[in-house]
GUNU-614801 format. One record per residue: x, z, y of N, C-alpha, C in turn; residue number from 0. Coordinates in nm, 4 decimals. Example, Ala and Ser with C-alpha at 12.3 -4.5 7.8 and 13.67 -1.06 7.14 Angstrom:
2
{{1.3190,0.7800,-0.5690},{1.2300,0.7800,-0.4500},{1.3200,0.7800,-0.3300},0} {{1.2850,0.7080,-0.2250},{1.3670,0.7140,-0.1060},{1.2900,0.7870,0.0030},1} 
END
This chain:
179
{{-0.4897,-1.8073,0.2378},{-0.5194,-1.7826,0.3503},{-0.3728,-1.7030,0.4102},0} {{-0.3460,-1.7215,0.5541},{-0.2461,-1.6744,0.5970},{-0.2752,-1.5181,0.6784},1} {{-0.1523,-1.4601,0.6608},{-0.2000,-1.3224,0.7073},{-0.2220,-1.3472,0.8976},2} {{-0.2100,-1.4352,0.9411},{-0.2441,-1.4238,1.0773},{-0.4210,-1.4769,1.0924},3} {{-0.4552,-1.5784,0.9868},{-0.5770,-1.5984,0.9786},{-0.6490,-1.4586,0.9668},4} {{-0.6092,-1.3778,0.8671},{-0.6618,-1.2543,0.8281},{-0.6883,-1.1672,0.9848},5} {{-0.5667,-1.1766,1.0362},{-0.5970,-1.0885,1.1654},{-0.6827,-1.1547,1.2570},6} {{-0.6887,-1.2914,1.2641},{-0.7802,-1.3432,1.4024},{-0.9071,-1.3213,1.3449},7} {{-0.9366,-1.3542,1.2133},{-1.0818,-1.2941,1.1328},{-1.1374,-1.1570,1.1801},8} {{-1.0187,-1.0681,1.1302},{-1.0329,-0.9336,1.1723},{-1.0862,-0.9235,1.3408},9} {{-1.0079,-0.9947,1.4205},{-1.0529,-0.9427,1.5412},{-1.1765,-1.0007,1.6069},10} {{-1.2291,-1.1187,1.5411},{-1.3401,-1.1826,1.5884},{-1.4551,-1.0362,1.5361},11} {{-1.4356,-0.9999,1.4058},{-1.5330,-0.8958,1.3779},{-1.5200,-0.7764,1.4555},12} {{-1.4231,-0.7573,1.4871},{-1.3982,-0.6167,1.5802},{-1.4591,-0.6466,1.6960},13} {{-1.4571,-0.7560,1.7604},{-1.5122,-0.7854,1.8626},{-1.6782,-0.7610,1.8811},14} {{-1.7720,-0.7845,1.7692},{-1.8884,-0.7598,1.7252},{-1.9275,-0.6406,1.6471},15} {{-1.8710,-0.5297,1.6795},{-1.8626,-0.4018,1.5966},{-1.8298,-0.3073,1.7263},16} {{-1.9256,-0.1692,1.6988},{-1.9238,-0.0746,1.7644},{-1.9071,0.0623,1.6657},17} {{-1.8589,0.1692,1.7127},{-1.8727,0.2915,1.6537},{-1.7692,0.3063,1.5692},18} {{-1.7857,0.3667,1.4724},{-1.7286,0.4090,1.3261},{-1.7046,0.2729,1.2546},19} {{-1.7740,0.1883,1.2593},{-1.7427,0.0675,1.1929},{-1.6257,-0.0218,1.2890},20} {{-1.6297,-0.0057,1.3899},{-1.4991,-0.0578,1.4920},{-1.3837,-0.0050,1.4378},21} {{-1.3913,0.1352,1.3992},{-1.2757,0.2141,1.3743},{-1.2319,0.1806,1.2445},22} {{-1.3175,0.1241,1.1485},{-1.2666,0.1095,1.0075},{-1.2080,-0.0407,1.0438},23} {{-1.2176,-0.1408,1.1249},{-1.1784,-0.2414,1.1348},{-1.0387,-0.2377,1.2069},24} {{-1.0234,-0.1396,1.3411},{-0.9072,-0.1232,1.3725},{-0.7767,-0.0917,1.2699},25} {{-0.8567,0.0266,1.1755},{-0.7315,0.0758,1.0656},{-0.7637,-0.0795,0.9628},26} {{-0.8537,-0.1650,0.9595},{-0.7957,-0.2828,0.8548},{-0.6758,-0.3631,0.9034},27} {{-0.7060,-0.3651,1.0636},{-0.6063,-0.4763,1.1336},{-0.4904,-0.4049,1.0996},28} {{-0.4509,-0.2730,1.1308},{-0.3351,-0.2044,1.1060},{-0.2756,-0.1879,0.9859},29} {{-0.3749,-0.2230,0.8840},{-0.3199,-0.2044,0.7257},{-0.2299,-0.3694,0.7198},30} {{-0.3339,-0.4653,0.7369},{-0.3000,-0.6063,0.7286},{-0.1722,-0.6226,0.7791},31} {{-0.1506,-0.6013,0.9402},{-0.0450,-0.6049,0.9996},{0.0440,-0.5286,0.9374},32} {{0.0585,-0.4026,0.8652},{0.1673,-0.3355,0.8129},{0.2248,-0.3959,0.7001},33} {{0.1243,-0.4679,0.5959},{0.1731,-0.5269,0.5063},{0.2313,-0.6124,0.5391},34} {{0.2452,-0.7186,0.6458},{0.3329,-0.7852,0.6634},{0.4781,-0.7584,0.7347},35} {{0.5141,-0.6404,0.7300},{0.6235,-0.6050,0.7355},{0.7131,-0.5312,0.6257},36} {{0.6553,-0.5567,0.4643},{0.6725,-0.5283,0.3886},{0.7895,-0.6060,0.2971},37} {{0.7893,-0.7352,0.3364},{0.8559,-0.8183,0.2711},{1.0289,-0.8279,0.3601},38} {{0.9771,-0.8175,0.5116},{1.1043,-0.7603,0.5726},{1.1847,-0.6487,0.5313},39} {{1.0976,-0.5191,0.5377},{1.1496,-0.3977,0.4986},{1.2708,-0.4323,0.3458},40} {{1.1809,-0.4951,0.2631},{1.2241,-0.4801,0.0859},{1.3822,-0.5641,0.1358},41} {{1.3713,-0.6710,0.1925},{1.5000,-0.7751,0.2335},{1.5886,-0.6707,0.2762},42} {{1.5342,-0.5892,0.3993},{1.6390,-0.5151,0.4763},{1.7021,-0.4023,0.3836},43} {{1.6403,-0.3280,0.3026},{1.6972,-0.2565,0.2237},{1.7913,-0.3003,0.1351},44} {{1.7667,-0.4020,0.0655},{1.8752,-0.5191,-0.0158},{1.9792,-0.5177,0.0638},45} {{1.9814,-0.5899,0.1834},{2.0769,-0.5943,0.2670},{2.1907,-0.4684,0.3003},46} {{2.0679,-0.3724,0.3578},{2.1545,-0.2360,0.3833},{2.2239,-0.1829,0.2858},47} {{2.1751,-0.1766,0.1716},{2.2368,-0.1547,0.0580},{2.3638,-0.2270,0.0235},48} {{2.3483,-0.3321,0.0139},{2.4891,-0.4068,0.0172},{2.5912,-0.3648,0.0786},49} {{2.5773,-0.3777,0.2409},{2.6689,-0.3274,0.3611},{2.6919,-0.1930,0.3281},50} {{2.5772,-0.1142,0.2997},{2.6113,0.0259,0.2832},{2.7194,0.0536,0.1623},51} {{2.7128,-0.0164,0.0636},{2.7736,0.0000,-0.0524},{2.9306,-0.0430,-0.0131},52} {{2.9239,-0.1534,0.0397},{3.0596,-0.1797,0.0980},{3.1333,-0.1137,0.1569},53} {{3.0622,-0.0326,0.2895},{3.1545,0.0812,0.3520},{3.1757,0.1929,0.3040},54} {{3.0922,0.2087,0.2041},{3.1119,0.3317,0.1483},{3.2324,0.3204,0.0187},55} {{3.2296,0.2337,-0.0429},{3.3562,0.1796,-0.1168},{3.4767,0.1463,-0.0618},56} {{3.4834,0.0748,0.0467},{3.5836,0.0393,0.1315},{3.7037,0.1283,0.1007},57} {{3.6956,0.2530,0.1249},{3.8188,0.3579,0.1165},{3.8375,0.3649,-0.0301},58} {{3.7553,0.3466,-0.1206},{3.7888,0.4009,-0.2725},{3.8675,0.2227,-0.3433},59} {{3.8062,0.1468,-0.3114},{3.9394,0.0257,-0.3129},{4.0650,0.0296,-0.2303},60} {{4.0479,0.0712,-0.1523},{4.1428,0.0755,-0.0450},{4.2703,0.1310,-0.0979},61} {{4.2462,0.2788,-0.1313},{4.3101,0.3804,-0.1886},{4.3820,0.2982,-0.3178},62} {{4.2940,0.2758,-0.4062},{4.3727,0.1628,-0.5316},{4.4636,0.0838,-0.4957},63} {{4.4133,-0.0058,-0.4052},{4.5099,-0.1229,-0.3711},{4.6508,-0.0686,-0.3081},64} {{4.6531,0.0334,-0.2223},{4.7617,0.0652,-0.1828},{4.8428,0.1329,-0.2889},65} {{4.8028,0.1764,-0.3956},{4.9212,0.1926,-0.5033},{4.9847,0.0671,-0.5912},66} {{4.9448,-0.0342,-0.5693},{4.9872,-0.1396,-0.6267},{4.9056,-0.1406,-0.7725},67} {{4.8412,-0.0890,-0.8193},{4.7634,-0.1226,-0.9590},{4.6239,-0.2084,-0.9360},68} {{4.6387,-0.2930,-1.0145},{4.5537,-0.4304,-1.0062},{4.4141,-0.4067,-1.0592},69} {{4.3694,-0.2755,-1.0619},{4.2181,-0.2348,-1.1316},{4.1232,-0.2689,-1.0512},70} {{4.1579,-0.2964,-0.9015},{4.0515,-0.2876,-0.8092},{4.0118,-0.4549,-0.8294},71} {{4.1030,-0.5524,-0.8878},{4.0302,-0.6822,-0.8598},{3.9665,-0.6986,-0.9499},72} {{3.9339,-0.6647,-1.0931},{3.8123,-0.6682,-1.1456},{3.6977,-0.6014,-1.1104},73} {{3.7244,-0.4673,-1.0475},{3.5907,-0.4018,-1.0050},{3.5324,-0.4823,-0.8833},74} {{3.6294,-0.5658,-0.7865},{3.5903,-0.6665,-0.6800},{3.5213,-0.7548,-0.7424},75} {{3.5589,-0.8409,-0.8826},{3.5329,-0.9328,-0.9213},{3.3974,-0.9225,-0.9815},76} {{3.3020,-0.8072,-1.0107},{3.2115,-0.7547,-1.0652},{3.1273,-0.7433,-0.9518},77} {{3.1789,-0.6931,-0.8401},{3.1086,-0.6480,-0.7212},{3.0715,-0.7890,-0.6352},78} {{3.1327,-0.8507,-0.5963},{3.1285,-0.9262,-0.5052},{3.0293,-1.0444,-0.5075},79} {{3.0598,-1.1156,-0.6678},{2.9066,-1.1837,-0.6934},{2.7728,-1.1563,-0.6684},80} {{2.7730,-1.0217,-0.6941},{2.6478,-0.9677,-0.7548},{2.5956,-0.9366,-0.5768},81} {{2.6938,-0.8782,-0.4795},{2.6400,-0.8630,-0.3447},{2.6102,-1.0204,-0.2806},82} {{2.6966,-1.1415,-0.3264},{2.6543,-1.2436,-0.2909},{2.5342,-1.3049,-0.3065},83} {{2.5073,-1.2805,-0.4441},{2.3624,-1.3320,-0.4940},{2.2829,-1.2604,-0.4290},84} {{2.2670,-1.1252,-0.3793},{2.1739,-1.0257,-0.3037},{2.1445,-1.1075,-0.1699},85} {{2.2306,-1.1352,-0.1353},{2.2459,-1.1540,0.0242},{2.1363,-1.3154,0.0106},86} {{2.2197,-1.3829,-0.0649},{2.1149,-1.5337,-0.0886},{1.9628,-1.5121,-0.1254},87} {{1.9469,-1.4335,-0.2113},{1.8320,-1.4431,-0.2903},{1.7486,-1.3555,-0.1698},88} {{1.8006,-1.2605,-0.0857},{1.6863,-1.2186,-0.0210},{1.6630,-1.2954,0.0993},89} {{1.7644,-1.4089,0.1678},{1.7514,-1.4945,0.2224},{1.6489,-1.5746,0.2078},90} {{1.6604,-1.6218,0.0590},{1.5439,-1.7359,0.0512},{1.4144,-1.6960,0.0080},91} {{1.4396,-1.5733,-0.0358},{1.2655,-1.4775,-0.0885},{1.2128,-1.4643,0.0667},92} {{1.2900,-1.4064,0.1986},{1.2322,-1.4087,0.3124},{1.1684,-1.5019,0.3964},93} {{1.2241,-1.6349,0.3078},{1.2001,-1.7664,0.4145},{1.1093,-1.8341,0.3220},94} {{1.0572,-1.7862,0.2236},{0.9672,-1.8133,0.1186},{1.0328,-1.9550,0.0506},95} {{1.1270,-1.9631,0.0321},{1.1865,-2.0918,-0.0113},{1.1705,-2.1122,-0.1780},96} {{1.1493,-2.2305,-0.2186},{1.1177,-2.2435,-0.3583},{1.2266,-2.1897,-0.4860},97} {{1.3313,-2.2133,-0.4084},{1.4461,-2.1491,-0.4962},{1.4590,-1.9585,-0.5062},98} {{1.3565,-1.9074,-0.3959},{1.3777,-1.7686,-0.4123},{1.3394,-1.6958,-0.5333},99} {{1.2388,-1.7347,-0.6060},{1.2289,-1.6712,-0.7218},{1.3471,-1.6691,-0.7939},100} {{1.4087,-1.8210,-0.8461},{1.5292,-1.8061,-0.9391},{1.6317,-1.7372,-0.8770},101} {{1.6513,-1.7300,-0.7472},{1.7791,-1.6670,-0.7086},{1.7542,-1.4762,-0.7192},102} {{1.6238,-1.4438,-0.6697},{1.5917,-1.3308,-0.7040},{1.6384,-1.2652,-0.8707},103} {{1.5484,-1.3704,-0.9468},{1.5962,-1.3245,-1.0587},{1.7387,-1.3372,-1.1169},104} {{1.8239,-1.4463,-1.0592},{1.9754,-1.4328,-1.0747},{2.0134,-1.2831,-1.0605},105} {{2.0053,-1.2657,-0.9449},{2.0425,-1.1215,-0.8627},{2.0050,-0.9937,-0.9399},106} {{1.8716,-0.9779,-0.9940},{1.8341,-0.9229,-1.0652},{1.9263,-0.9060,-1.1928},107} {{1.9182,-1.0216,-1.2632},{2.0430,-1.0294,-1.3775},{2.1623,-0.9602,-1.3486},108} {{2.2101,-1.0097,-1.2662},{2.3589,-0.9908,-1.2383},{2.3526,-0.8095,-1.1977},109} {{2.2809,-0.7532,-1.1029},{2.2428,-0.6334,-1.1498},{2.2154,-0.5282,-1.2480},110} {{2.1537,-0.6154,-1.3555},{2.1301,-0.5394,-1.4959},{2.2684,-0.5320,-1.5220},111} {{2.3317,-0.6120,-1.5492},{2.4411,-0.6431,-1.6135},{2.5522,-0.5243,-1.5530},112} {{2.5728,-0.5503,-1.4040},{2.6737,-0.4428,-1.3482},{2.6348,-0.3357,-1.3604},113} {{2.5145,-0.2915,-1.3791},{2.4646,-0.1511,-1.3686},{2.4515,-0.0600,-1.5518},114} {{2.4532,-0.1845,-1.6126},{2.5228,-0.1459,-1.7502},{2.6552,-0.1370,-1.7827},115} {{2.7090,-0.1979,-1.7124},{2.8810,-0.1523,-1.7422},{2.9048,-0.0290,-1.6466},116} {{2.8541,-0.0425,-1.5252},{2.8860,0.1053,-1.4405},{2.8486,0.2250,-1.5072},117} {{2.7053,0.2429,-1.5849},{2.6872,0.3606,-1.6285},{2.7643,0.3755,-1.7709},118} {{2.7796,0.2691,-1.8359},{2.8407,0.3072,-1.9652},{3.0049,0.3333,-1.9523},119} {{3.0766,0.2930,-1.8230},{3.1687,0.3361,-1.7575},{3.2701,0.2471,-1.8645},120} {{3.2102,0.0823,-1.8788},{3.3176,0.0145,-1.9247},{3.4178,-0.0354,-1.8118},121} {{3.5233,-0.1465,-1.8924},{3.5826,-0.2184,-1.7753},{3.4747,-0.3288,-1.7553},122} {{3.5125,-0.3656,-1.6089},{3.6413,-0.3085,-1.5298},{3.6278,-0.1581,-1.4374},123} {{3.5123,-0.1086,-1.4580},{3.4942,-0.0045,-1.3777},{3.5758,0.1198,-1.4390},124} {{3.5958,0.1284,-1.5555},{3.6546,0.2553,-1.5741},{3.8062,0.2659,-1.5355},125} {{3.8709,0.1377,-1.5996},{3.9871,0.1420,-1.5162},{4.0413,0.1627,-1.3614},126} {{3.9256,0.0975,-1.3299},{3.9201,0.1127,-1.1334},{3.9343,0.2645,-1.0895},127} {{3.8058,0.3192,-1.1870},{3.7716,0.4755,-1.1484},{3.8926,0.5654,-1.1537},128} {{3.9551,0.5086,-1.3324},{4.0870,0.6503,-1.3243},{4.1539,0.5946,-1.2705},129} {{4.2093,0.4741,-1.2094},{4.3462,0.4810,-1.1150},{4.3074,0.5378,-0.9709},130} {{4.1565,0.5699,-0.9109},{4.1195,0.6232,-0.8050},{4.1266,0.7729,-0.8177},131} {{4.0778,0.8302,-0.9439},{4.1129,0.9624,-0.9859},{4.2769,0.9986,-0.9591},132} {{4.3274,0.9087,-0.9909},{4.4807,0.9424,-1.0173},{4.5615,0.9440,-0.8337},133} {{4.5010,0.8494,-0.7828},{4.5506,0.8530,-0.6393},{4.5046,0.9048,-0.5613},134} {{4.4123,0.9637,-0.5629},{4.2798,1.0208,-0.4359},{4.3607,1.1988,-0.4427},135} {{4.3073,1.2332,-0.3298},{4.3288,1.3723,-0.3205},{4.2069,1.4701,-0.3300},136} {{4.1212,1.3953,-0.3394},{3.9682,1.4672,-0.3665},{4.0126,1.5734,-0.5031},137} {{3.9548,1.6904,-0.4867},{3.9632,1.7630,-0.6251},{3.8609,1.7237,-0.7239},138} {{3.7468,1.6859,-0.6660},{3.6105,1.6630,-0.7441},{3.6211,1.5257,-0.7710},139} {{3.7302,1.4519,-0.7664},{3.7350,1.3162,-0.7888},{3.6635,1.2668,-0.9284},140} {{3.6679,1.2877,-1.0000},{3.6034,1.2660,-1.1410},{3.4273,1.2857,-1.1222},141} {{3.4208,1.4240,-1.0571},{3.2447,1.4336,-1.0305},{3.1747,1.2965,-0.9517},142} {{3.2996,1.3023,-0.8409},{3.2561,1.1818,-0.7485},{3.2491,1.0435,-0.7677},143} {{3.3368,1.0157,-0.8992},{3.3251,0.8779,-0.9977},{3.1847,0.8782,-1.0587},144} {{3.1393,1.0015,-1.0943},{3.0103,0.9604,-1.1951},{2.9149,0.9394,-1.1066},145} {{2.9046,1.0179,-1.0047},{2.8107,0.9950,-0.9005},{2.7903,0.8568,-0.8283},146} {{2.9035,0.8112,-0.8134},{2.9428,0.6656,-0.7722},{2.8915,0.5723,-0.8605},147} {{2.9043,0.5927,-1.0070},{2.8544,0.5198,-1.0814},{2.7226,0.4809,-1.1116},148} {{2.6768,0.6201,-1.0938},{2.5063,0.6398,-1.1454},{2.4387,0.6200,-1.0276},149} {{2.4533,0.6448,-0.9076},{2.4038,0.6313,-0.7392},{2.3820,0.4710,-0.7265},150} {{2.5029,0.4344,-0.7378},{2.5299,0.2485,-0.7617},{2.4340,0.1998,-0.8183},151} {{2.4503,0.2042,-0.9082},{2.3379,0.1547,-1.0666},{2.2174,0.1422,-1.0191},152} {{2.1608,0.2968,-1.0184},{2.0326,0.3233,-0.9678},{1.9640,0.2131,-0.8722},153} {{2.0742,0.2617,-0.7349},{1.9960,0.1993,-0.6155},{1.9846,0.0748,-0.6298},154} {{2.0878,-0.0092,-0.7117},{2.0945,-0.1549,-0.6843},{1.9942,-0.2047,-0.7590},155} {{1.9416,-0.1105,-0.9073},{1.8368,-0.1855,-0.9725},{1.6917,-0.1470,-0.9148},156} {{1.6880,-0.0347,-0.8546},{1.5804,-0.0414,-0.7410},{1.5481,-0.1560,-0.6558},157} {{1.6552,-0.1974,-0.5663},{1.6416,-0.3075,-0.4838},{1.6313,-0.4202,-0.5404},158} {{1.6994,-0.4635,-0.6414},{1.6780,-0.5868,-0.7195},{1.5420,-0.5984,-0.7609},159} {{1.4887,-0.4806,-0.8348},{1.3325,-0.5080,-0.8560},{1.2455,-0.5199,-0.7681},160} {{1.2469,-0.4552,-0.6269},{1.1729,-0.4592,-0.5430},{1.2028,-0.6170,-0.4996},161} {{1.2966,-0.6428,-0.4943},{1.3215,-0.8115,-0.4609},{1.2793,-0.9098,-0.5741},162} {{1.2624,-0.8740,-0.6688},{1.1766,-0.9378,-0.7698},{1.0549,-0.9690,-0.7680},163} {{1.0125,-0.8272,-0.7595},{0.8836,-0.8380,-0.7467},{0.8041,-0.8688,-0.6269},164} {{0.9043,-0.8864,-0.5122},{0.8533,-0.9571,-0.3703},{0.8502,-1.0912,-0.3689},165} {{0.9956,-1.1462,-0.4754},{0.9833,-1.2696,-0.4852},{0.8557,-1.3394,-0.5754},166} {{0.8250,-1.2850,-0.6434},{0.6917,-1.3054,-0.7752},{0.5845,-1.3326,-0.6765},167} {{0.5358,-1.2421,-0.5819},{0.4447,-1.2365,-0.4646},{0.4392,-1.3506,-0.3728},168} {{0.5890,-1.4127,-0.3566},{0.5899,-1.4932,-0.2026},{0.6139,-1.6699,-0.2465},169} {{0.5635,-1.6724,-0.3688},{0.6287,-1.8024,-0.4092},{0.5169,-1.8843,-0.3183},170} {{0.6138,-1.9923,-0.2614},{0.5290,-2.0703,-0.2096},{0.3843,-2.1402,-0.2736},171} {{0.3014,-2.1760,-0.1748},{0.1783,-2.2327,-0.2567},{0.2243,-2.3750,-0.3235},172} {{0.1098,-2.4104,-0.4151},{0.1760,-2.5760,-0.4411},{0.0606,-2.6629,-0.3559},173} {{0.1249,-2.7993,-0.3380},{0.0495,-2.8857,-0.2398},{-0.0955,-2.9067,-0.3348},174} {{-0.2198,-2.9108,-0.2558},{-0.3345,-2.9232,-0.2956},{-0.3535,-3.0824,-0.3155},175} {{-0.4489,-3.0872,-0.4217},{-0.4493,-3.2282,-0.4639},{-0.5353,-3.3132,-0.3998},176} {{-0.5163,-3.4264,-0.3820},{-0.6079,-3.5093,-0.2501},{-0.7172,-3.5149,-0.3400},177} {{-0.8190,-3.5059,-0.2600},{-0.9922,-3.5222,-0.3016},{-1.0548,-3.6132,-0.2663},178} 
END
C-alpha cells in the first residue's frame, strides 16, 4: 500500500470521528506524512555532505596544488569516485530504481574503504595532509588534519549507512503473479 493510499484511508476515517479520537487520527496523518519526508531528508543529507565536503576541502586541495606537489591527485582520486557514487546512489534510491540497492551498497563499500584509509592515515591521505601541513599558515595544521580525517570518515560512514538502510527499505516491489 502506498503512502497516499494510507493518507486517503486516514482522511476518510477522520471524517467519521469526533473528539479525542479525531485528534489521534490527525496525529496519525501527520506521522504518516512526516515519514514520507525521510527518504528525501536522507538523500539531501548525503548530497549536502558531498557538497559540504567539496566546499570545505577545496581550499586545502588548492593550497597543495599551488605548491606544485602532486599528492593532491591521489587524494582527489580517492574522493571523487566516492562522491560520484554517492550522487548516483542517492538519485537511484530516491527514484526507487532497481539498481538503487546495488548503488547504495557500492557507495557504502567505497566509503568504508575511504574511511579506513583516512582513519589509519594511509596513502594517499597521509602524503596529501603532510604536504598541506607544510604549506599552510595555520599553526594548528596537525590538529586540523586529524579533525578533517576523523570528521570526514565518521560523517561519510553515517551518510552511507543511512542511505543503505533506506535503499533496503525502498526496494521496488516485485510484480504480482497473474492469478
